[in-house]
C-alpha positions in Angstrom: 12.4 3.8 9.5 10.9 5.6 6.6 13.1 7.7 4.7 10.5 10.7 4.5 10.5 10.5 8.4 14.3 10.6 8.6 14.5 13.4 6.0 12.1 15.3 8.5 13.9 14.7 11.3 17.2 16.2 9.5 15.3 19.6 8.7 15.3 18.3 5.0 11.5 18.9 4.7 11.0 19.9 1.0 12.8 16.6 0.1 10.7 14.8 2.6 7.5 16.3 0.9 8.5 14.9 -2.6 8.3 11.3 -1.1 5.2 11.8 1.0 2.7 11.6 -1.8 4.0 8.3 -3.0 4.5 6.7 0.3 1.2 7.9 2.1 -0.9 5.3 0.2 1.2 2.6 1.3 0.8 3.5 4.9 -2.9 3.7 4.8 -3.0 -0.1 3.4 -2.7 -1.3 7.0 -5.7 0.5 8.1 -8.2 -1.0 5.3 -10.3 -4.0 5.9 -9.3 -5.0 2.5 -5.5 -5.6 3.3 -5.3 -9.1 2.8 -7.1 -8.8 -0.8 -4.7 -6.1 -1.6 -1.6 -8.2 -0.8 -2.8 -11.1 -2.8 -3.9 -9.1 -5.7 -0.4 -7.4 -5.8 1.2 -10.9 -5.7 -1.0 -11.8 -8.5 0.2 -8.7 -10.4 3.9 -9.5 -10.0 3.2 -13.2 -11.0 3.9 -14.7 -7.6 0.6 -15.9 -6.6 -3.2 -15.8 -7.1 -5.6 -13.2 -6.0 -8.1 -15.9 -5.0 -9.0 -15.6 -1.1 -11.3 -17.7 1.0 -14.9 -16.6 2.2 -15.9 -14.6 4.1 -13.5 -12.3 2.1 -14.1 -11.8 -1.5 -11.7 -10.4 -4.5 -11.3 -6.8 -5.3 -14.1 -4.7 -7.4 -14.3 -1.7 -8.7 -12.5 1.6 -7.8 -10.2 -0.5 -5.2 -9.3 -3.1 -7.8 -8.4 -0.1 -9.9 
């Protein structure tokens, strides 16, 4: 269970709000069509793989890659 959720449930709203801006983009990753590409790119950044993907997927470009 996410920490910000636990904090909110415990009534510690201000602490939960501090975590929320950092955590929300991670939650949104699961809703985008380029999820696989994001995972592969992150693996490449940390040195554990390659961002190469098979068609019909394409590597990330532009703002999404940034």
